[in-house]
MOPAC internal coordinates of N, CA, C and O (Angstrom, degrees):
PM7 1SCF
backbone

  N    0.0000 0     0.00 0     0.00 0    0    0    0
  C    1.4468 1     0.00 0     0.00 0    1    0    0
  C    1.5228 1   108.54 1     0.00 0    2    1    0
  O    1.2310 1   120.56 1   -51.42 1    3    2    1
  N    1.3075 1   116.53 1   128.58 1    3    2    1
  C    1.4541 1   121.57 1   179.57 1    5    3    2
  C    1.5228 1   109.59 1  -105.14 1    6    5    3
  O    1.2310 1   120.17 1   -51.78 1    7    6    5
  N    1.3258 1   117.28 1   128.22 1    7    6    5
  C    1.4588 1   123.57 1   177.71 1    9    7    6
  C    1.5310 1   112.39 1    54.01 1   10    9    7
  O    1.2310 1   119.78 1  -145.49 1   11   10    9
  N    1.3217 1   118.02 1    34.51 1   11   10    9
  C    1.4515 1   120.98 1   178.60 1   13   11   10
  C    1.5089 1   114.59 1    78.32 1   14   13   11
  O    1.2310 1   119.99 1  -175.17 1   15   14   13
  N    1.3180 1   117.62 1     4.83 1   15   14   13
  C    1.4591 1   121.67 1   179.27 1   17   15   14
  C    1.5201 1   108.94 1  -112.07 1   18   17   15
  O    1.2310 1   120.33 1   -38.89 1   19   18   17
  N    1.3288 1   116.98 1   141.11 1   19   18   17
  C    1.4665 1   119.17 1  -176.74 1   21   19   18
  C    1.5291 1   112.64 1   -68.99 1   22   21   19
  O    1.2310 1   120.74 1   -43.44 1   23   22   21
  N    1.3269 1   116.20 1   136.56 1   23   22   21
  C    1.4661 1   121.00 1   173.68 1   25   23   22
  C    1.5262 1   109.39 1  -103.29 1   26   25   23
  O    1.2310 1   120.48 1   167.82 1   27   26   25
  N    1.3313 1   116.69 1   -12.18 1   27   26   25
  C    1.4623 1   123.57 1   175.47 1   29   27   26
  C    1.5177 1   107.05 1  -161.65 1   30   29   27
  O    1.2310 1   121.15 1   -18.33 1   31   30   29
  N    1.3329 1   115.40 1   161.67 1   31   30   29
  C    1.4500 1   119.62 1   175.79 1   33   31   30
  C    1.5222 1   108.92 1  -143.59 1   34   33   31
  O    1.2310 1   121.13 1   -19.44 1   35   34   33
  N    1.3098 1   115.45 1   160.56 1   35   34   33
  C    1.4555 1   121.00 1   176.73 1   37   35   34
  C    1.5183 1   107.45 1  -100.35 1   38   37   35
  O    1.2310 1   121.33 1   -58.34 1   39   38   37
  N    1.3248 1   115.06 1   121.66 1   39   38   37
  C    1.4560 1   120.76 1  -176.91 1   41   39   38
  C    1.5140 1   108.79 1  -145.77 1   42   41   39
  O    1.2310 1   120.49 1   -48.51 1   43   42   41
  N    1.3187 1   116.66 1   131.49 1   43   42   41
  C    1.4653 1   122.92 1  -178.81 1   45   43   42
  C    1.5246 1   111.22 1    55.35 1   46   45   43
  O    1.2310 1   120.65 1  -141.35 1   47   46   45
  N    1.3302 1   116.36 1    38.65 1   47   46   45
  C    1.4521 1   121.44 1   175.16 1   49   47   46
  C    1.5165 1   116.43 1    76.99 1   50   49   47
  O    1.2310 1   120.18 1  -167.67 1   51   50   49
  N    1.3164 1   117.27 1    12.33 1   51   50   49
  C    1.4742 1   118.92 1   178.81 1   53   51   50
  C    1.5222 1   110.35 1  -140.40 1   54   53   51
  O    1.2310 1   121.74 1   -18.80 1   55   54   53
  N    1.3144 1   114.27 1   161.20 1   55   54   53
  C    1.4651 1   121.08 1   178.57 1   57   55   54
  C    1.5228 1   108.45 1   -84.80 1   58   57   55
  O    1.2310 1   120.75 1   -51.96 1   59   58   57
  N    1.3198 1   116.18 1   128.04 1   59   58   57
  C    1.4612 1   121.84 1  -179.22 1   61   59   58
  C    1.5288 1   108.02 1  -119.02 1   62   61   59
  O    1.2310 1   119.75 1   -62.80 1   63   62   61
  N    1.3379 1   118.08 1   117.20 1   63   62   61
  C    1.4672 1   119.48 1   179.30 1   65   63   62
  C    1.5291 1   111.13 1   -73.16 1   66   65   63
  O    1.2310 1   120.90 1   -29.97 1   67   66   65
  N    1.3201 1   115.88 1   150.03 1   67   66   65
  C    1.4618 1   121.96 1   175.65 1   69   67   66
  C    1.5199 1   107.80 1   -93.34 1   70   69   67
  O    1.2310 1   120.77 1   -61.84 1   71   70   69
  N    1.3433 1   116.13 1   118.16 1   71   70   69
  C    1.4620 1   120.74 1   179.03 1   73   71   70
  C    1.5282 1   111.76 1   -79.35 1   74   73   71
  O    1.2310 1   120.66 1   142.61 1   75   74   73
  N    1.3402 1   116.34 1   -37.39 1   75   74   73
  C    1.4610 1   120.15 1  -177.90 1   77   75   74
  C    1.5185 1   109.79 1  -162.62 1   78   77   75
  O    1.2310 1   121.43 1   -22.31 1   79   78   77
  N    1.3147 1   114.87 1   157.69 1   79   78   77
  C    1.4605 1   121.57 1   171.01 1   81   79   78
  C    1.5208 1   105.69 1  -102.27 1   82   81   79
  O    1.2310 1   120.80 1   -68.69 1   83   82   81
  N    1.3268 1   116.08 1   111.31 1   83   82   81
  C    1.4606 1   121.43 1  -175.31 1   85   83   82
  C    1.5228 1   112.49 1   -79.51 1   86   85   83
  O    1.2310 1   120.61 1   150.05 1   87   86   85
  N    1.3427 1   116.44 1   -29.95 1   87   86   85
  C    1.4604 1   119.81 1  -177.93 1   89   87   86
  C    1.5227 1   108.52 1  -163.78 1   90   89   87
  O    1.2310 1   120.74 1   -19.40 1   91   90   89
  N    1.3208 1   116.19 1   160.60 1   91   90   89
  C    1.4646 1   120.87 1   173.65 1   93   91   90
  C    1.5225 1   109.08 1  -152.75 1   94   93   91
  O    1.2310 1   120.87 1   -25.84 1   95   94   93
  N    1.3181 1   115.95 1   154.16 1   95   94   93
  C    1.4600 1   121.87 1   176.62 1   97   95   94
  C    1.5127 1   108.86 1  -160.11 1   98   97   95
  O    1.2310 1   120.93 1   -18.03 1   99   98   97
  N    1.3232 1   115.83 1   161.97 1   99   98   97
  C    1.4697 1   122.42 1  -179.05 1  101   99   98
  C    1.5279 1   107.80 1  -123.21 1  102  101   99
  O    1.2310 1   120.95 1   -47.91 1  103  102  101
  N    1.3198 1   115.78 1   132.09 1  103  102  101
  C    1.4620 1   122.04 1   174.76 1  105  103  102
  C    1.5182 1   108.71 1  -116.75 1  106  105  103
  O    1.2310 1   120.89 1   -45.41 1  107  106  105
  N    1.3083 1   115.91 1   134.59 1  107  106  105
  C    1.4638 1   120.70 1   176.71 1  109  107  106
  C    1.5147 1   108.57 1  -121.84 1  110  109  107
  O    1.2310 1   121.28 1   -48.81 1  111  110  109
  N    1.3570 1   115.16 1   131.19 1  111  110  109
  C    1.4500 1   120.75 1   177.37 1  113  111  110
  C    1.5173 1   111.04 1   -73.54 1  114  113  111
  O    1.2310 1   120.81 1   -16.34 1  115  114  113
  N    1.2819 1   116.06 1   163.66 1  115  114  113
  C    1.4584 1   120.56 1   178.49 1  117  115  114
  C    1.5185 1   110.16 1   -74.84 1  118  117  115
  O    1.2310 1   120.34 1   -19.91 1  119  118  117
  N    1.3011 1   116.96 1   160.09 1  119  118  117
  C    1.4590 1   121.39 1  -174.14 1  121  119  118
  C    1.5108 1   112.20 1   -57.60 1  122  121  119
  O    1.2310 1   119.56 1   145.70 1  123  122  121
  N    1.3197 1   118.44 1   -34.30 1  123  122  121
  C    1.4671 1   120.04 1  -179.17 1  125  123  122
  C    1.5235 1   111.71 1   -76.45 1  126  125  123
  O    1.2310 1   120.11 1   174.74 1  127  126  125
  N    1.3220 1   117.39 1    -5.26 1  127  126  125
  C    1.4616 1   122.31 1   176.23 1  129  127  126
  C    1.5313 1   111.34 1  -100.05 1  130  129  127
  O    1.2310 1   119.71 1  -168.70 1  131  130  129
  N    1.2937 1   118.16 1    11.30 1  131  130  129
  C    1.4553 1   120.79 1   176.68 1  133  131  130
  C    1.5195 1   115.05 1    88.20 1  134  133  131
  O    1.2310 1   119.89 1  -161.84 1  135  134  133
  N    1.3330 1   117.81 1    18.16 1  135  134  133
  C    1.4777 1   122.05 1   176.55 1  137  135  134
  C    1.5217 1   112.57 1    55.93 1  138  137  135
  O    1.2310 1   120.31 1  -133.66 1  139  138  137
  N    1.3030 1   117.01 1    46.34 1  139  138  137
  C    1.4525 1   120.64 1   177.66 1  141  139  138
  C    1.5260 1   109.73 1   -71.79 1  142  141  139
  O    1.2310 1   121.15 1   -38.05 1  143  142  141
  N    1.3110 1   115.40 1   141.95 1  143  142  141
  C    1.4636 1   121.66 1   177.93 1  145  143  142
  C    1.5224 1   107.68 1  -136.05 1  146  145  143
  O    1.2310 1   120.94 1   -54.33 1  147  146  145
  N    1.3214 1   115.80 1   125.67 1  147  146  145
  C    1.4640 1   120.80 1   178.32 1  149  147  146
  C    1.5271 1   109.44 1  -126.68 1  150  149  147
  O    1.2310 1   121.31 1   -45.99 1  151  150  149
  N    1.3151 1   115.10 1   134.01 1  151  150  149
  C    1.4534 1   121.78 1   172.58 1  153  151  150
  C    1.5206 1   107.08 1  -102.60 1  154  153  151
  O    1.2310 1   120.24 1   -57.91 1  155  154  153
  N    1.3166 1   117.15 1   122.09 1  155  154  153
  C    1.4630 1   122.64 1  -179.47 1  157  155  154
  C    1.5160 1   110.22 1  -104.20 1  158  157  155
  O    1.2310 1   120.66 1   -36.24 1  159  158  157
  N    1.3265 1   116.35 1   143.76 1  159  158  157
  C    1.4613 1   122.64 1   174.12 1  161  159  158
  C    1.5216 1   108.57 1  -131.51 1  162  161  159
  O    1.2310 1   120.34 1   -41.16 1  163  162  161
  N    1.3093 1   116.96 1   138.84 1  163  162  161
  C    1.4598 1   122.07 1   170.37 1  165  163  162
  C    1.5223 1   105.94 1  -102.99 1  166  165  163
  O    1.2310 1   120.99 1   -65.69 1  167  166  165
  N    1.3349 1   115.71 1   114.31 1  167  166  165
  C    1.4603 1   122.28 1  -173.03 1  169  167  166
  C    1.5256 1   111.46 1  -105.30 1  170  169  167
  O    1.2310 1   120.79 1   -43.93 1  171  170  169
  N    1.3134 1   116.09 1   136.07 1  171  170  169
  C    1.4591 1   122.04 1   173.08 1  173  171  170
  C    1.5185 1   106.90 1   -97.61 1  174  173  171
  O    1.2310 1   120.55 1   -58.41 1  175  174  173
  N    1.3373 1   116.56 1   121.59 1  175  174  173
  C    1.4598 1   122.07 1  -178.42 1  177  175  174
  C    1.5254 1   109.10 1  -133.45 1  178  177  175
  O    1.2310 1   119.76 1   -14.40 1  179  178  177
  N    1.3370 1   118.07 1   165.60 1  179  178  177
  C    1.4638 1   120.13 1   174.47 1  181  179  178
  C    1.5358 1   112.48 1   -61.45 1  182  181  179
  O    1.2310 1   120.17 1   158.02 1  183  182  181
  N    1.3291 1   117.29 1   -21.98 1  183  182  181
  C    1.4653 1   121.70 1   179.79 1  185  183  182
  C    1.5286 1   111.98 1   -86.54 1  186  185  183
  O    1.2310 1   119.77 1   174.46 1  187  186  185
  N    1.3253 1   118.04 1    -5.54 1  187  186  185
  C    1.4555 1   122.08 1  -178.55 1  189  187  186
  C    1.5157 1   110.96 1   127.06 1  190  189  187
  O    1.2310 1   120.82 1     7.67 1  191  190  189
  N    1.3097 1   116.04 1  -172.33 1  191  190  189
  C    1.4586 1   121.79 1   179.18 1  193  191  190
  C    1.5191 1   108.74 1   -94.38 1  194  193  191
  O    1.2310 1   121.13 1   -56.65 1  195  194  193
  N    1.3227 1   115.44 1   123.35 1  195  194  193
  C    1.4546 1   121.91 1  -176.38 1  197  195  194
  C    1.5178 1   109.42 1  -119.37 1  198  197  195
  O    1.2310 1   120.96 1   -36.83 1  199  198  197
  N    1.3206 1   115.78 1   143.17 1  199  198  197
  C    1.4517 1   120.73 1   175.93 1  201  199  198
  C    1.5229 1   107.54 1  -110.56 1  202  201  199
  O    1.2310 1   120.79 1   -54.37 1  203  202  201
  N    1.3261 1   116.09 1   125.63 1  203  202  201
  C    1.4641 1   121.35 1   179.75 1  205  203  202
  C    1.5188 1   108.53 1  -124.97 1  206  205  203
  O    1.2310 1   120.85 1   -20.71 1  207  206  205
  N    1.3195 1   115.98 1   159.29 1  207  206  205
  C    1.4543 1   120.13 1   174.12 1  209  207  206
  C    1.5147 1   109.41 1  -135.89 1  210  209  207
  O    1.2310 1   121.33 1   -24.97 1  211  210  209
  N    1.3162 1   115.06 1   155.03 1  211  210  209
  C    1.4544 1   122.14 1  -179.55 1  213  211  210
  C    1.5172 1   109.58 1  -120.08 1  214  213  211
  O    1.2310 1   121.11 1   -50.36 1  215  214  213
  N    1.3082 1   115.48 1   129.64 1  215  214  213
  C    1.4460 1   121.93 1   175.05 1  217  215  214
  C    1.5173 1   107.40 1  -144.18 1  218  217  215
  O    1.2310 1   120.59 1   -43.34 1  219  218  217
  N    1.3061 1   116.47 1   136.66 1  219  218  217
  C    1.4702 1   122.76 1  -178.14 1  221  219  218
  C    1.5293 1   111.63 1    54.41 1  222  221  219
  O    1.2310 1   120.27 1  -145.61 1  223  222  221
  N    1.3356 1   117.08 1    34.39 1  223  222  221
  C    1.4565 1   121.48 1   175.60 1  225  223  222
  C    1.5148 1   115.99 1    79.40 1  226  225  223
  O    1.2310 1   119.69 1  -172.78 1  227  226  225
  N    1.3286 1   118.20 1     7.22 1  227  226  225
  C    1.4703 1   121.91 1  -178.05 1  229  227  226
  C    1.5250 1   109.03 1  -120.60 1  230  229  227
  O    1.2310 1   120.57 1   -45.69 1  231  230  229
  N    1.3408 1   116.52 1   134.31 1  231  230  229
  C    1.4622 1   122.12 1   177.11 1  233  231  230
  C    1.5232 1   109.65 1   -87.47 1  234  233  231
  O    1.2310 1   121.05 1   -39.38 1  235  234  233
  N    1.3491 1   115.60 1   140.62 1  235  234  233
  C    1.4634 1   122.55 1   178.91 1  237  235  234
  C    1.5313 1   109.04 1  -132.43 1  238  237  235
  O    1.2310 1   120.34 1   -36.68 1  239  238  237
  N    1.3344 1   116.95 1   143.32 1  239  238  237
  C    1.4555 1   120.94 1   174.52 1  241  239  238
  C    1.5225 1   108.43 1   -76.42 1  242  241  239
  O    1.2310 1   120.71 1   -54.01 1  243  242  241
  N    1.3256 1   116.25 1   125.99 1  243  242  241
  C    1.4584 1   121.58 1  -179.42 1  245  243  242
  C    1.5331 1   110.60 1   -96.57 1  246  245  243
  O    1.2310 1   120.87 1   131.45 1  247  246  245
  N    1.3549 1   115.93 1   -48.55 1  247  246  245
  C    1.4491 1   119.80 1   177.91 1  249  247  246
  C    1.5135 1   112.01 1  -164.76 1  250  249  247
  O    1.2310 1   121.66 1   -15.97 1  251  250  249
  N    1.3240 1   114.42 1   164.03 1  251  250  249
  C    1.4525 1   122.78 1   178.11 1  253  251  250
  C    1.5269 1   106.25 1  -111.73 1  254  253  251
  O    1.2310 1   120.35 1   -52.83 1  255  254  253
  N    1.3167 1   116.94 1   127.17 1  255  254  253
  C    1.4716 1   121.73 1  -178.10 1  257  255  254
  C    1.5129 1   110.54 1  -101.62 1  258  257  255
  O    1.2310 1   121.04 1   -32.67 1  259  258  257
  N    1.3111 1   115.62 1   147.33 1  259  258  257
  C    1.4762 1   120.53 1   176.50 1  261  259  258
  C    1.5020 1   110.91 1   -81.25 1  262  261  259
  O    1.2310 1   120.10 1   180.00 1  263  262  261

């Protein structure tokens, strides 16, 4: 991972390189929701376009785009 951004991810049992970051945004929950903060990235990969988010230092797959 370079500069806190994924350069590859493990998906469906294999390593998938990230070709580009197409978009990114940050969402913050309201104070009564526990001050949640998520950084989202839309990644272009050979497997397709994937949307991931990071919270508490861990990346999670959010959705797969067509």
